N, C-alpha and C positions, 0 to 999 in steps of 0.2 A: 579313247587315248587323246592327249593334248597335242597341240602344233605349236611350233614354234618358228618363226620367221626371223632369219638374221641377213641384215642388210649390211651394205658396205664393206664387205669382206675383201681383202687385198686379193689381186689376180695371183700373186705367189702363193699365198695361203691356201686358196682353192686349188692350184694346181698339186701342191703338195697332197692335200686331202685326197684327191683323185688318184695319185700315184700310190699313198698309203692303202687306201681301200682296194686297188687292183692287186697290190701286194699281198693283202688278207683275204682276197677273194670275195669281197662285199660290195654292195653298193656305197654310194659317197654318202647317201643319208643313214644307212646302217653304220658306218665307219664313224659318222659324228655322234648318234646315237651311243655307241660303244665308248668314245672318248668322254661324253659327257656323264654316262654311268660310272666311270672308272674316276672321274674327278670328283663327283658327288661321294661316292665311297672312300675316298682317301680323306675327304674333308670330314665324313662320320667318324672316320679312325684317329683324327687328329685330336691332340690333346684339347679340353674345353676351356681350361683356364691358364694363366702365366706360370712361369717358372716357379714362383713361391708356391702355388696352388699344387703343382705337381710334386713338388718336394715335400710338403706337408703330406699328400696322399702317400707318399713312400714311406713315410716314419710314422702314419697314423697307426700301425698295430704294434709297435713295440712295447706298449703300456706304459707311459710315464704317467706319473701322478699330477703333473702341471703341464699345460700347454707350452710349448716352446715360445720364448719371448722373442719379439721383434727386436730387430737392431737399428731401428730408425734413431736418428739424432746422435750416433755415435761416430766420433772421428775415425776414418780408416785411413792408416797411412801406408803406401805402397812399399812393399819389401825393398831393401837396398842390396843389391847383388855385387856390389863392388867391394872389394877387400883392401 
């Protein structure tokens, strides 16, 4: 297994990590490993693309004959909610 050394952690962060580890019945090292595992897992589950990529993926299976055209260059006016 690999090792990782993290320097210059603020005293308050270290104290909170120690309290969290105690509360969870683990050593501080194991607590940090668990936090890092959870962070990497959350990143793995995060969308890979931007909003447009995600929207395109949502509508990919609807069976359009032509791809949806981009709206670049169109003037978009905000709606007027005043009467």
